[in-house]
C-alpha positions in Angstrom: -3.2 -7.0 79.1 -0.8 -9.9 80.1 -0.9 -13.4 78.6 -2.7 -16.1 80.5 -0.2 -18.7 81.7 2.1 -17.7 78.9 0.0 -19.7 76.5 -1.8 -17.0 74.8 -0.6 -14.0 73.1 -1.7 -10.7 74.6 -4.9 -9.2 73.6 -5.7 -5.7 72.6 -8.8 -3.7 72.8 -9.8 -4.5 69.3 -9.2 -8.1 69.7 -11.4 -8.1 72.9 -14.1 -6.3 71.1 -14.1 -8.7 68.4 -14.5 -11.7 70.8 -17.3 -10.0 72.6 -19.2 -9.3 69.4 -18.8 -12.9 68.1 -20.0 -14.2 71.5 -22.9 -12.0 71.3 -23.8 -13.5 67.9 -23.3 -17.0 68.8 -24.9 -17.1 72.3 -27.3 -14.3 72.1 -27.8 -11.5 74.4 -30.1 -13.4 76.8 -27.6 -16.2 77.5 -24.6 -14.1 77.4 -24.6 -13.4 81.2 -25.1 -17.0 82.1 -22.2 -18.0 79.8 -19.9 -15.3 81.5 -20.8 -16.6 85.1 -20.1 -20.1 84.0 -16.7 -19.2 82.5 -15.9 -17.3 85.7 -16.8 -20.2 88.0 -14.8 -22.6 85.8 -11.8 -20.5 86.2 -12.2 -19.9 89.9 -12.5 -23.8 90.5 -9.5 -24.2 88.2 -7.3 -21.8 90.3 -8.4 -23.5 93.5 -7.6 -26.8 92.4 -4.2 -25.5 91.1 -3.4 -23.9 94.4 -4.6 -27.0 96.3 -2.2 -29.3 94.1 0.6 -26.8 94.6 0.0 -26.9 98.4 0.1 -30.5 98.4 3.2 -30.8 96.4 5.0 -28.1 98.8 5.8 -25.8 95.7 5.1 -22.2 95.4 4.0 -20.7 92.1 6.1 -18.5 90.1 5.0 -15.1 89.8 6.0 -13.5 86.4 4.7 -10.0 87.0 
């Protein structure tokens, strides 16, 4: 998995399993889908705002892939 915006190190499968297990313990099985939905919606809004800002400034994002 590639790093997100170059800020976080790459995450392997074991790290992802650990993060999911901790989320399950902290939020509980009943609230986990709602938390995931909220995080996904926040990421979509952030990306849309970033694209809108770049469009207003007339810059194009750099693609590192």
